[in-house]
LUMTIKOL-440095 format. One record per atom (N, C-alpha, C): residue number from 1; residue in three letters; atom name; x, y, z. Coordinates in nm, 4 decimals. Example, Ala and Ser with C-alpha at 12.3 -4.5 7.8 and 13.67 -1.06 7.14 Angstrom:
BEGIN
pase: 1; fimar: ALA; zalo: N; east: 1.3190; north: -0.5690; up: 0.7800
pase: 1; fimar: ALA; zalo: CA; east: 1.2300; north: -0.4500; up: 0.7800
pase: 1; fimar: ALA; zalo: C; east: 1.3200; north: -0.3300; up: 0.7800
pase: 2; fimar: SER; zalo: N; east: 1.2850; north: -0.2250; up: 0.7080
pase: 2; fimar: SER; zalo: CA; east: 1.3670; north: -0.1060; up: 0.7140
pase: 2; fimar: SER; zalo: C; east: 1.2900; north: 0.0030; up: 0.7870
//
This chain:
BEGIN
pase: 1; fimar: MET; zalo: N; east: 2.4026; north: -2.6385; up: 6.7525
pase: 1; fimar: MET; zalo: CA; east: 2.4109; north: -2.5196; up: 6.6764
pase: 1; fimar: MET; zalo: C; east: 2.4960; north: -2.5499; up: 6.5617
pase: 2; fimar: ALA; zalo: N; east: 2.4525; north: -2.5156; up: 6.4368
pase: 2; fimar: ALA; zalo: CA; east: 2.5375; north: -2.5564; up: 6.3364
pase: 2; fimar: ALA; zalo: C; east: 2.6495; north: -2.4313; up: 6.2959
pase: 3; fimar: ASP; zalo: N; east: 2.7650; north: -2.4888; up: 6.2394
pase: 3; fimar: ASP; zalo: CA; east: 2.8640; north: -2.3725; up: 6.1975
pase: 3; fimar: ASP; zalo: C; east: 2.8058; north: -2.3119; up: 6.0651
pase: 4; fimar: SER; zalo: N; east: 2.8229; north: -2.1950; up: 6.0660
pase: 4; fimar: SER; zalo: CA; east: 2.7940; north: -2.1295; up: 5.9370
pase: 4; fimar: SER; zalo: C; east: 2.8935; north: -2.0379; up: 5.9002
pase: 5; fimar: SER; zalo: N; east: 2.9132; north: -1.9995; up: 5.7627
pase: 5; fimar: SER; zalo: CA; east: 3.0191; north: -1.9144; up: 5.7475
pase: 5; fimar: SER; zalo: C; east: 2.9495; north: -1.8498; up: 5.6110
pase: 6; fimar: ASP; zalo: N; east: 3.0435; north: -1.7430; up: 5.5628
pase: 6; fimar: ASP; zalo: CA; east: 2.9981; north: -1.6537; up: 5.4340
pase: 6; fimar: ASP; zalo: C; east: 2.9988; north: -1.7504; up: 5.3229
pase: 7; fimar: ASP; zalo: N; east: 3.0886; north: -1.8519; up: 5.3180
pase: 7; fimar: ASP; zalo: CA; east: 3.0722; north: -1.9521; up: 5.2068
pase: 7; fimar: ASP; zalo: C; east: 2.9456; north: -2.0229; up: 5.1952
pase: 8; fimar: ASP; zalo: N; east: 2.8743; north: -2.0335; up: 5.2945
pase: 8; fimar: ASP; zalo: CA; east: 2.7380; north: -2.1208; up: 5.2839
pase: 8; fimar: ASP; zalo: C; east: 2.6443; north: -2.0340; up: 5.2434
pase: 9; fimar: LEU; zalo: N; east: 2.6540; north: -1.8993; up: 5.2346
pase: 9; fimar: LEU; zalo: CA; east: 2.5227; north: -1.8219; up: 5.1822
pase: 9; fimar: LEU; zalo: C; east: 2.5243; north: -1.8011; up: 5.0342
pase: 10; fimar: GLU; zalo: N; east: 2.3973; north: -1.8061; up: 5.0078
pase: 10; fimar: GLU; zalo: CA; east: 2.3775; north: -1.7830; up: 4.8629
pase: 10; fimar: GLU; zalo: C; east: 2.4130; north: -1.6627; up: 4.7825
pase: 11; fimar: ARG; zalo: N; east: 2.4950; north: -1.6469; up: 4.6961
pase: 11; fimar: ARG; zalo: CA; east: 2.5342; north: -1.5363; up: 4.6475
pase: 11; fimar: ARG; zalo: C; east: 2.4678; north: -1.4477; up: 4.5590
pase: 12; fimar: ARG; zalo: N; east: 2.3865; north: -1.5443; up: 4.4715
pase: 12; fimar: ARG; zalo: CA; east: 2.3023; north: -1.4802; up: 4.3726
pase: 12; fimar: ARG; zalo: C; east: 2.2102; north: -1.3866; up: 4.4167
pase: 13; fimar: SER; zalo: N; east: 2.1688; north: -1.3090; up: 4.3458
pase: 13; fimar: SER; zalo: CA; east: 2.0499; north: -1.1982; up: 4.3902
pase: 13; fimar: SER; zalo: C; east: 1.9316; north: -1.2224; up: 4.3215
pase: 14; fimar: SER; zalo: N; east: 1.9310; north: -1.3271; up: 4.2470
pase: 14; fimar: SER; zalo: CA; east: 1.7931; north: -1.3663; up: 4.1909
pase: 14; fimar: SER; zalo: C; east: 1.7534; north: -1.5212; up: 4.2386
pase: 15; fimar: PHE; zalo: N; east: 1.6304; north: -1.5417; up: 4.2134
pase: 15; fimar: PHE; zalo: CA; east: 1.5873; north: -1.7088; up: 4.2270
pase: 15; fimar: PHE; zalo: C; east: 1.6666; north: -1.7932; up: 4.1345
pase: 16; fimar: ARG; zalo: N; east: 1.7033; north: -1.8764; up: 4.2080
pase: 16; fimar: ARG; zalo: CA; east: 1.7470; north: -2.0100; up: 4.1175
pase: 16; fimar: ARG; zalo: C; east: 1.6941; north: -2.1211; up: 4.1525
pase: 17; fimar: LEU; zalo: N; east: 1.6662; north: -2.2177; up: 4.0360
pase: 17; fimar: LEU; zalo: CA; east: 1.5738; north: -2.3547; up: 4.0391
pase: 17; fimar: LEU; zalo: C; east: 1.6700; north: -2.4575; up: 3.9967
pase: 18; fimar: ASP; zalo: N; east: 1.6944; north: -2.5508; up: 4.0784
pase: 18; fimar: ASP; zalo: CA; east: 1.7800; north: -2.6600; up: 4.0565
pase: 18; fimar: ASP; zalo: C; east: 1.7078; north: -2.7497; up: 3.9513
pase: 19; fimar: MET; zalo: N; east: 1.7476; north: -2.7688; up: 3.8413
pase: 19; fimar: MET; zalo: CA; east: 1.6625; north: -2.8303; up: 3.7347
pase: 19; fimar: MET; zalo: C; east: 1.6948; north: -2.9968; up: 3.7281
pase: 20; fimar: GLU; zalo: N; east: 1.7811; north: -3.0449; up: 3.8292
pase: 20; fimar: GLU; zalo: CA; east: 1.8131; north: -3.2053; up: 3.8332
pase: 20; fimar: GLU; zalo: C; east: 1.8338; north: -3.2450; up: 3.7052
pase: 21; fimar: LYS; zalo: N; east: 1.9189; north: -3.1894; up: 3.6244
pase: 21; fimar: LYS; zalo: CA; east: 1.9668; north: -3.2478; up: 3.4910
pase: 21; fimar: LYS; zalo: C; east: 1.8619; north: -3.2830; up: 3.3865
pase: 22; fimar: GLU; zalo: N; east: 1.7495; north: -3.2050; up: 3.4147
pase: 22; fimar: GLU; zalo: CA; east: 1.6295; north: -3.2082; up: 3.3117
pase: 22; fimar: GLU; zalo: C; east: 1.6959; north: -3.1954; up: 3.1723
pase: 23; fimar: ILE; zalo: N; east: 1.6557; north: -3.2836; up: 3.0821
pase: 23; fimar: ILE; zalo: CA; east: 1.6732; north: -3.2757; up: 2.9420
pase: 23; fimar: ILE; zalo: C; east: 1.6203; north: -3.1681; up: 2.8684
pase: 24; fimar: VAL; zalo: N; east: 1.6814; north: -3.0925; up: 2.7921
pase: 24; fimar: VAL; zalo: CA; east: 1.6151; north: -3.0021; up: 2.7038
pase: 24; fimar: VAL; zalo: C; east: 1.6774; north: -2.9972; up: 2.5684
pase: 25; fimar: ASP; zalo: N; east: 1.6272; north: -2.9174; up: 2.4788
pase: 25; fimar: ASP; zalo: CA; east: 1.6896; north: -2.9223; up: 2.3431
pase: 25; fimar: ASP; zalo: C; east: 1.7340; north: -2.7829; up: 2.3339
pase: 26; fimar: ILE; zalo: N; east: 1.8471; north: -2.7672; up: 2.2661
pase: 26; fimar: ILE; zalo: CA; east: 1.9015; north: -2.6483; up: 2.2224
pase: 26; fimar: ILE; zalo: C; east: 1.9193; north: -2.6344; up: 2.0752
pase: 27; fimar: ILE; zalo: N; east: 1.8864; north: -2.5126; up: 2.0337
pase: 27; fimar: ILE; zalo: CA; east: 1.9146; north: -2.5060; up: 1.8862
pase: 27; fimar: ILE; zalo: C; east: 2.0074; north: -2.3731; up: 1.8737
pase: 28; fimar: TRP; zalo: N; east: 2.1154; north: -2.3857; up: 1.7861
pase: 28; fimar: TRP; zalo: CA; east: 2.1850; north: -2.2762; up: 1.7389
pase: 28; fimar: TRP; zalo: C; east: 2.2369; north: -2.2766; up: 1.6112
pase: 29; fimar: THR; zalo: N; east: 2.3132; north: -2.1796; up: 1.5656
pase: 29; fimar: THR; zalo: CA; east: 2.3557; north: -2.1723; up: 1.4329
pase: 29; fimar: THR; zalo: C; east: 2.5209; north: -2.1892; up: 1.4276
pase: 30; fimar: ASP; zalo: N; east: 2.5689; north: -2.2830; up: 1.3944
pase: 30; fimar: ASP; zalo: CA; east: 2.7271; north: -2.3110; up: 1.3941
pase: 30; fimar: ASP; zalo: C; east: 2.8158; north: -2.2240; up: 1.3210
pase: 31; fimar: GLU; zalo: N; east: 2.9210; north: -2.2070; up: 1.3340
pase: 31; fimar: GLU; zalo: CA; east: 3.0321; north: -2.1315; up: 1.2486
pase: 31; fimar: GLU; zalo: C; east: 3.0211; north: -2.1435; up: 1.0941
pase: 32; fimar: ASN; zalo: N; east: 2.9746; north: -2.2486; up: 1.0428
pase: 32; fimar: ASN; zalo: CA; east: 2.9390; north: -2.2598; up: 0.9019
pase: 32; fimar: ASN; zalo: C; east: 2.8017; north: -2.2222; up: 0.8686
pase: 33; fimar: GLY; zalo: N; east: 2.7197; north: -2.1733; up: 0.9546
pase: 33; fimar: GLY; zalo: CA; east: 2.6095; north: -2.1284; up: 0.8859
pase: 33; fimar: GLY; zalo: C; east: 2.4788; north: -2.2631; up: 0.9067
pase: 34; fimar: GLN; zalo: N; east: 2.5141; north: -2.3453; up: 0.9652
pase: 34; fimar: GLN; zalo: CA; east: 2.4269; north: -2.4737; up: 0.9807
pase: 34; fimar: GLN; zalo: C; east: 2.3553; north: -2.4714; up: 1.0887
pase: 35; fimar: GLU; zalo: N; east: 2.2072; north: -2.4860; up: 1.0860
pase: 35; fimar: GLU; zalo: CA; east: 2.1516; north: -2.4664; up: 1.2204
pase: 35; fimar: GLU; zalo: C; east: 2.1703; north: -2.6262; up: 1.2893
pase: 36; fimar: ARG; zalo: N; east: 2.1936; north: -2.6190; up: 1.4050
pase: 36; fimar: ARG; zalo: CA; east: 2.2209; north: -2.7462; up: 1.4825
pase: 36; fimar: ARG; zalo: C; east: 2.1248; north: -2.7594; up: 1.6071
pase: 37; fimar: THR; zalo: N; east: 2.0856; north: -2.8779; up: 1.6261
pase: 37; fimar: THR; zalo: CA; east: 2.0016; north: -2.9157; up: 1.7579
pase: 37; fimar: THR; zalo: C; east: 2.0691; north: -3.0171; up: 1.8264
pase: 38; fimar: LYS; zalo: N; east: 2.0407; north: -3.0139; up: 1.9565
pase: 38; fimar: LYS; zalo: CA; east: 2.1264; north: -3.1193; up: 2.0612
pase: 38; fimar: LYS; zalo: C; east: 2.0383; north: -3.1170; up: 2.1842
pase: 39; fimar: LYS; zalo: N; east: 2.0391; north: -3.2386; up: 2.2205
pase: 39; fimar: LYS; zalo: CA; east: 1.9559; north: -3.2511; up: 2.3642
pase: 39; fimar: LYS; zalo: C; east: 2.0716; north: -3.2760; up: 2.4674
pase: 40; fimar: ILE; zalo: N; east: 2.0495; north: -3.1995; up: 2.5765
pase: 40; fimar: ILE; zalo: CA; east: 2.1489; north: -3.1710; up: 2.6638
pase: 40; fimar: ILE; zalo: C; east: 2.0704; north: -3.1333; up: 2.8061
pase: 41; fimar: ALA; zalo: N; east: 2.1724; north: -3.1572; up: 2.9388
pase: 41; fimar: ALA; zalo: CA; east: 2.0987; north: -3.1345; up: 3.0359
pase: 41; fimar: ALA; zalo: C; east: 2.1016; north: -2.9975; up: 3.0907
pase: 42; fimar: CYS; zalo: N; east: 1.9823; north: -2.9487; up: 3.1611
pase: 42; fimar: CYS; zalo: CA; east: 1.9756; north: -2.8246; up: 3.2078
pase: 42; fimar: CYS; zalo: C; east: 2.0256; north: -2.8276; up: 3.3452
pase: 43; fimar: LEU; zalo: N; east: 2.1089; north: -2.7816; up: 3.4163
pase: 43; fimar: LEU; zalo: CA; east: 2.1587; north: -2.7931; up: 3.5412
pase: 43; fimar: LEU; zalo: C; east: 2.0770; north: -2.7032; up: 3.6548
pase: 44; fimar: ASP; zalo: N; east: 2.0879; north: -2.5407; up: 3.5952
pase: 44; fimar: ASP; zalo: CA; east: 2.0204; north: -2.4835; up: 3.6770
pase: 44; fimar: ASP; zalo: C; east: 1.9315; north: -2.3724; up: 3.5920
pase: 45; fimar: PHE; zalo: N; east: 1.8511; north: -2.3037; up: 3.6700
pase: 45; fimar: PHE; zalo: CA; east: 1.7462; north: -2.1991; up: 3.5893
pase: 45; fimar: PHE; zalo: C; east: 1.7506; north: -2.0885; up: 3.6802
pase: 46; fimar: ALA; zalo: N; east: 1.7557; north: -1.9735; up: 3.6372
pase: 46; fimar: ALA; zalo: CA; east: 1.7593; north: -1.8581; up: 3.7188
pase: 46; fimar: ALA; zalo: C; east: 1.7033; north: -1.7352; up: 3.6353
pase: 47; fimar: ARG; zalo: N; east: 1.6683; north: -1.6344; up: 3.7047
pase: 47; fimar: ARG; zalo: CA; east: 1.5605; north: -1.5375; up: 3.6335
pase: 47; fimar: ARG; zalo: C; east: 1.6826; north: -1.4736; up: 3.5096
pase: 48; fimar: GLY; zalo: N; east: 1.7952; north: -1.4659; up: 3.5399
pase: 48; fimar: GLY; zalo: CA; east: 1.8873; north: -1.4263; up: 3.4304
pase: 48; fimar: GLY; zalo: C; east: 1.9560; north: -1.5142; up: 3.3442
pase: 49; fimar: GLY; zalo: N; east: 1.9519; north: -1.6583; up: 3.3738
pase: 49; fimar: GLY; zalo: CA; east: 2.0284; north: -1.7233; up: 3.2782
pase: 49; fimar: GLY; zalo: C; east: 1.9908; north: -1.8956; up: 3.3241
pase: 50; fimar: LEU; zalo: N; east: 2.0678; north: -1.9692; up: 3.2588
pase: 50; fimar: LEU; zalo: CA; east: 2.0594; north: -2.1018; up: 3.2769
pase: 50; fimar: LEU; zalo: C; east: 2.2251; north: -2.1845; up: 3.2816
pase: 51; fimar: LYS; zalo: N; east: 2.2204; north: -2.2665; up: 3.3188
pase: 51; fimar: LYS; zalo: CA; east: 2.3697; north: -2.3194; up: 3.3172
pase: 51; fimar: LYS; zalo: C; east: 2.3236; north: -2.4731; up: 3.2746
pase: 52; fimar: LEU; zalo: N; east: 2.3935; north: -2.5151; up: 3.1682
pase: 52; fimar: LEU; zalo: CA; east: 2.3873; north: -2.6336; up: 3.0935
pase: 52; fimar: LEU; zalo: C; east: 2.5046; north: -2.7337; up: 3.0932
pase: 53; fimar: ASP; zalo: N; east: 2.4858; north: -2.8418; up: 3.0747
pase: 53; fimar: ASP; zalo: CA; east: 2.5810; north: -2.9581; up: 3.0560
pase: 53; fimar: ASP; zalo: C; east: 2.5823; north: -3.0066; up: 2.9412
pase: 54; fimar: CYS; zalo: N; east: 2.7018; north: -2.9888; up: 2.8507
pase: 54; fimar: CYS; zalo: CA; east: 2.7323; north: -3.0504; up: 2.7288
pase: 54; fimar: CYS; zalo: C; east: 2.8544; north: -3.0984; up: 2.6897
pase: 55; fimar: ASP; zalo: N; east: 2.8440; north: -3.1880; up: 2.5871
pase: 55; fimar: ASP; zalo: CA; east: 2.9660; north: -3.2693; up: 2.5607
pase: 55; fimar: ASP; zalo: C; east: 3.0367; north: -3.1928; up: 2.4458
pase: 56; fimar: ILE; zalo: N; east: 2.9924; north: -3.0677; up: 2.4191
pase: 56; fimar: ILE; zalo: CA; east: 3.0812; north: -2.9727; up: 2.3165
pase: 56; fimar: ILE; zalo: C; east: 3.0805; north: -2.8455; up: 2.3571
pase: 57; fimar: SER; zalo: N; east: 3.1656; north: -2.7735; up: 2.3271
pase: 57; fimar: SER; zalo: CA; east: 3.1739; north: -2.6157; up: 2.3768
pase: 57; fimar: SER; zalo: C; east: 3.0886; north: -2.5413; up: 2.2720
pase: 58; fimar: LEU; zalo: N; east: 3.0488; north: -2.4363; up: 2.2933
pase: 58; fimar: LEU; zalo: CA; east: 2.9839; north: -2.3337; up: 2.2349
pase: 58; fimar: LEU; zalo: C; east: 3.0626; north: -2.2050; up: 2.2431
pase: 59; fimar: PRO; zalo: N; east: 3.0769; north: -2.1513; up: 2.1349
pase: 59; fimar: PRO; zalo: CA; east: 3.1467; north: -2.0291; up: 2.1380
pase: 59; fimar: PRO; zalo: C; east: 3.0669; north: -1.9146; up: 2.2159
pase: 60; fimar: VAL; zalo: N; east: 3.1483; north: -1.8166; up: 2.2980
pase: 60; fimar: VAL; zalo: CA; east: 3.0919; north: -1.7344; up: 2.3634
pase: 60; fimar: VAL; zalo: C; east: 3.0159; north: -1.5981; up: 2.2812
pase: 61; fimar: GLN; zalo: N; east: 2.9041; north: -1.5586; up: 2.3095
pase: 61; fimar: GLN; zalo: CA; east: 2.7968; north: -1.4928; up: 2.2297
pase: 61; fimar: GLN; zalo: C; east: 2.7295; north: -1.5689; up: 2.1099
pase: 62; fimar: THR; zalo: N; east: 2.7442; north: -1.7195; up: 2.1248
pase: 62; fimar: THR; zalo: CA; east: 2.6526; north: -1.7586; up: 2.0126
pase: 62; fimar: THR; zalo: C; east: 2.5052; north: -1.7614; up: 2.0747
pase: 63; fimar: SER; zalo: N; east: 2.4027; north: -1.7260; up: 1.9831
pase: 63; fimar: SER; zalo: CA; east: 2.2641; north: -1.7091; up: 2.0313
pase: 63; fimar: SER; zalo: C; east: 2.2152; north: -1.8622; up: 2.0330
pase: 64; fimar: VAL; zalo: N; east: 2.1687; north: -1.8898; up: 2.1314
pase: 64; fimar: VAL; zalo: CA; east: 2.0919; north: -2.0160; up: 2.1504
pase: 64; fimar: VAL; zalo: C; east: 1.9629; north: -2.0215; up: 2.2085
pase: 65; fimar: THR; zalo: N; east: 1.8557; north: -2.1042; up: 2.1225
pase: 65; fimar: THR; zalo: CA; east: 1.7218; north: -2.1254; up: 2.1840
pase: 65; fimar: THR; zalo: C; east: 1.7295; north: -2.2456; up: 2.2568
pase: 66; fimar: VAL; zalo: N; east: 1.6566; north: -2.2437; up: 2.3747
pase: 66; fimar: VAL; zalo: CA; east: 1.6205; north: -2.3476; up: 2.4748
pase: 66; fimar: VAL; zalo: C; east: 1.4915; north: -2.4028; up: 2.4715
pase: 67; fimar: MET; zalo: N; east: 1.4533; north: -2.5140; up: 2.4384
pase: 67; fimar: MET; zalo: CA; east: 1.3288; north: -2.5720; up: 2.4488
pase: 67; fimar: MET; zalo: C; east: 1.3099; north: -2.6406; up: 2.5754
pase: 68; fimar: PHE; zalo: N; east: 1.2222; north: -2.6292; up: 2.6465
pase: 68; fimar: PHE; zalo: CA; east: 1.1827; north: -2.7185; up: 2.7664
pase: 68; fimar: PHE; zalo: C; east: 1.0483; north: -2.8065; up: 2.7097
pase: 69; fimar: LYS; zalo: N; east: 1.0668; north: -2.9611; up: 2.7363
pase: 69; fimar: LYS; zalo: CA; east: 0.9461; north: -3.0110; up: 2.7008
pase: 69; fimar: LYS; zalo: C; east: 0.9174; north: -3.0336; up: 2.5396
pase: 70; fimar: SER; zalo: N; east: 1.0144; north: -3.0173; up: 2.4511
pase: 70; fimar: SER; zalo: CA; east: 0.9695; north: -3.0081; up: 2.3069
pase: 70; fimar: SER; zalo: C; east: 0.8730; north: -3.1014; up: 2.2549
pase: 71; fimar: ALA; zalo: N; east: 0.8699; north: -3.2217; up: 2.3164
pase: 71; fimar: ALA; zalo: CA; east: 0.7763; north: -3.3268; up: 2.2507
pase: 71; fimar: ALA; zalo: C; east: 0.6185; north: -3.2798; up: 2.2981
pase: 72; fimar: ASN; zalo: N; east: 0.6284; north: -3.1728; up: 2.3951
pase: 72; fimar: ASN; zalo: CA; east: 0.4703; north: -3.1520; up: 2.4438
pase: 72; fimar: ASN; zalo: C; east: 0.4411; north: -3.0472; up: 2.3458
pase: 73; fimar: ALA; zalo: N; east: 0.3101; north: -3.0521; up: 2.3054
pase: 73; fimar: ALA; zalo: CA; east: 0.2448; north: -2.9295; up: 2.2134
pase: 73; fimar: ALA; zalo: C; east: 0.2797; north: -2.7907; up: 2.2796
pase: 74; fimar: ASN; zalo: N; east: 0.2585; north: -2.7958; up: 2.4243
pase: 74; fimar: ASN; zalo: CA; east: 0.2769; north: -2.6570; up: 2.4828
pase: 74; fimar: ASN; zalo: C; east: 0.4173; north: -2.6266; up: 2.5457
pase: 75; fimar: HIS; zalo: N; east: 0.5163; north: -2.6922; up: 2.4580
pase: 75; fimar: HIS; zalo: CA; east: 0.6657; north: -2.6468; up: 2.5188
pase: 75; fimar: HIS; zalo: C; east: 0.6748; north: -2.4949; up: 2.5265
pase: 76; fimar: GLN; zalo: N; east: 0.8019; north: -2.4708; up: 2.5969
pase: 76; fimar: GLN; zalo: CA; east: 0.8396; north: -2.3328; up: 2.6184
pase: 76; fimar: GLN; zalo: C; east: 0.9705; north: -2.3271; up: 2.5875
pase: 77; fimar: LYS; zalo: N; east: 0.9947; north: -2.1927; up: 2.4922
pase: 77; fimar: LYS; zalo: CA; east: 1.1206; north: -2.1636; up: 2.4504
pase: 77; fimar: LYS; zalo: C; east: 1.1897; north: -2.0408; up: 2.5139
pase: 78; fimar: LEU; zalo: N; east: 1.3026; north: -2.0325; up: 2.5395
pase: 78; fimar: LEU; zalo: CA; east: 1.3853; north: -1.9173; up: 2.5884
pase: 78; fimar: LEU; zalo: C; east: 1.4880; north: -1.8814; up: 2.4898
pase: 79; fimar: CYS; zalo: N; east: 1.5376; north: -1.7752; up: 2.4683
pase: 79; fimar: CYS; zalo: CA; east: 1.6487; north: -1.7436; up: 2.3896
pase: 79; fimar: CYS; zalo: C; east: 1.7544; north: -1.6561; up: 2.4659
pase: 80; fimar: GLY; zalo: N; east: 1.8693; north: -1.6989; up: 2.4347
pase: 80; fimar: GLY; zalo: CA; east: 2.0012; north: -1.6119; up: 2.5135
pase: 80; fimar: GLY; zalo: C; east: 2.1111; north: -1.6257; up: 2.4274
pase: 81; fimar: LYS; zalo: N; east: 2.2217; north: -1.6016; up: 2.5051
pase: 81; fimar: LYS; zalo: CA; east: 2.3475; north: -1.6013; up: 2.4586
pase: 81; fimar: LYS; zalo: C; east: 2.4607; north: -1.6809; up: 2.5365
pase: 82; fimar: VAL; zalo: N; east: 2.5628; north: -1.7379; up: 2.4790
pase: 82; fimar: VAL; zalo: CA; east: 2.6626; north: -1.8121; up: 2.5846
pase: 82; fimar: VAL; zalo: C; east: 2.7413; north: -1.6806; up: 2.6029
pase: 83; fimar: LEU; zalo: N; east: 2.7186; north: -1.7095; up: 2.7563
pase: 83; fimar: LEU; zalo: CA; east: 2.8136; north: -1.6219; up: 2.8496
pase: 83; fimar: LEU; zalo: C; east: 2.9601; north: -1.6633; up: 2.8521
pase: 84; fimar: ARG; zalo: N; east: 2.9697; north: -1.8161; up: 2.8941
pase: 84; fimar: ARG; zalo: CA; east: 3.0917; north: -1.8839; up: 2.9139
pase: 84; fimar: ARG; zalo: C; east: 3.0825; north: -2.0228; up: 2.8852
pase: 85; fimar: SER; zalo: N; east: 3.1673; north: -2.0904; up: 2.8544
pase: 85; fimar: SER; zalo: CA; east: 3.1701; north: -2.2342; up: 2.8413
pase: 85; fimar: SER; zalo: C; east: 3.3095; north: -2.2834; up: 2.8880
pase: 86; fimar: ILE; zalo: N; east: 3.2883; north: -2.3582; up: 2.9945
pase: 86; fimar: ILE; zalo: CA; east: 3.3983; north: -2.4216; up: 3.0975
pase: 86; fimar: ILE; zalo: C; east: 3.4349; north: -2.5632; up: 3.0905
pase: 87; fimar: LYS; zalo: N; east: 3.5547; north: -2.6174; up: 3.0424
pase: 87; fimar: LYS; zalo: CA; east: 3.5768; north: -2.7486; up: 3.0305
pase: 87; fimar: LYS; zalo: C; east: 3.5750; north: -2.8014; up: 3.1829
pase: 88; fimar: GLN; zalo: N; east: 3.5040; north: -2.9114; up: 3.2058
pase: 88; fimar: GLN; zalo: CA; east: 3.5081; north: -2.9781; up: 3.3343
pase: 88; fimar: GLN; zalo: C; east: 3.6150; north: -3.0783; up: 3.3428
pase: 89; fimar: ASP; zalo: N; east: 3.6505; north: -3.1165; up: 3.4351
pase: 89; fimar: ASP; zalo: CA; east: 3.7424; north: -3.2327; up: 3.4788
pase: 89; fimar: ASP; zalo: C; east: 3.7095; north: -3.3584; up: 3.3649
pase: 90; fimar: ASN; zalo: N; east: 3.5628; north: -3.3906; up: 3.3820
pase: 90; fimar: ASN; zalo: CA; east: 3.5283; north: -3.5068; up: 3.3273
pase: 90; fimar: ASN; zalo: C; east: 3.5160; north: -3.4810; up: 3.1601
pase: 91; fimar: GLY; zalo: N; east: 3.5746; north: -3.3560; up: 3.1002
pase: 91; fimar: GLY; zalo: CA; east: 3.5559; north: -3.3547; up: 2.9507
pase: 91; fimar: GLY; zalo: C; east: 3.4431; north: -3.2835; up: 2.9094
pase: 92; fimar: TRP; zalo: N; east: 3.3339; north: -3.2735; up: 2.9613
pase: 92; fimar: TRP; zalo: CA; east: 3.2293; north: -3.2151; up: 2.9483
pase: 92; fimar: TRP; zalo: C; east: 3.2208; north: -3.0431; up: 2.9587
pase: 93; fimar: PHE; zalo: N; east: 3.1426; north: -2.9863; up: 2.9117
pase: 93; fimar: PHE; zalo: CA; east: 3.1615; north: -2.8381; up: 2.9249
pase: 93; fimar: PHE; zalo: C; east: 3.0191; north: -2.7680; up: 3.0064
pase: 94; fimar: GLU; zalo: N; east: 3.0498; north: -2.6926; up: 3.1030
pase: 94; fimar: GLU; zalo: CA; east: 2.9435; north: -2.6212; up: 3.1817
pase: 94; fimar: GLU; zalo: C; east: 2.9240; north: -2.4909; up: 3.0991
pase: 95; fimar: ILE; zalo: N; east: 2.8229; north: -2.5017; up: 3.0499
pase: 95; fimar: ILE; zalo: CA; east: 2.7712; north: -2.3648; up: 2.9568
pase: 95; fimar: ILE; zalo: C; east: 2.6776; north: -2.2770; up: 3.0244
pase: 96; fimar: ALA; zalo: N; east: 2.7253; north: -2.1349; up: 3.0547
pase: 96; fimar: ALA; zalo: CA; east: 2.6263; north: -2.0442; up: 3.1006
pase: 96; fimar: ALA; zalo: C; east: 2.5767; north: -1.9684; up: 2.9832
pase: 97; fimar: LEU; zalo: N; east: 2.4336; north: -1.9682; up: 2.9911
pase: 97; fimar: LEU; zalo: CA; east: 2.3740; north: -1.8712; up: 2.9175
pase: 97; fimar: LEU; zalo: C; east: 2.2909; north: -1.7379; up: 2.9825
pase: 98; fimar: THR; zalo: N; east: 2.3029; north: -1.6423; up: 2.9147
pase: 98; fimar: THR; zalo: CA; east: 2.2400; north: -1.5144; up: 2.9730
pase: 98; fimar: THR; zalo: C; east: 2.0940; north: -1.5163; up: 2.8827
pase: 99; fimar: LEU; zalo: N; east: 1.9877; north: -1.4963; up: 2.9367
pase: 99; fimar: LEU; zalo: CA; east: 1.8620; north: -1.4783; up: 2.8756
pase: 99; fimar: LEU; zalo: C; east: 1.8343; north: -1.3554; up: 2.8151
pase: 100; fimar: ASP; zalo: N; east: 1.7953; north: -1.3423; up: 2.7031
pase: 100; fimar: ASP; zalo: CA; east: 1.7552; north: -1.2127; up: 2.6060
pase: 100; fimar: ASP; zalo: C; east: 1.6564; north: -1.1485; up: 2.6904
pase: 101; fimar: LYS; zalo: N; east: 1.6548; north: -1.0308; up: 2.6663
pase: 101; fimar: LYS; zalo: CA; east: 1.5757; north: -0.9265; up: 2.7407
pase: 101; fimar: LYS; zalo: C; east: 1.4439; north: -0.9414; up: 2.6499
pase: 102; fimar: ASP; zalo: N; east: 1.3109; north: -0.9456; up: 2.6811
pase: 102; fimar: ASP; zalo: CA; east: 1.2059; north: -0.9243; up: 2.6032
pase: 102; fimar: ASP; zalo: C; east: 1.1632; north: -0.7722; up: 2.5736
//
């Protein structure tokens, strides 16, 4: 019989998909009004948002467009806002996006 605890339970109330660091394109406007594009890794995808791994921080509330499979003519876009940007021990940032409601 395996040990279980409350720590082992999934605490999310919505479905989550492990993206296995799939590369996505993000597009945002920086503080100087310049549109920026960057290829980064998507770590998790859930109904309410995304978790991204990036070498730079993005300010909270920044509007971001995420493009999946951008080289494909049938690519998908999602829009959201930065909920948090946390610096990790490796110097990279874990960025949480909340998706815009359609």
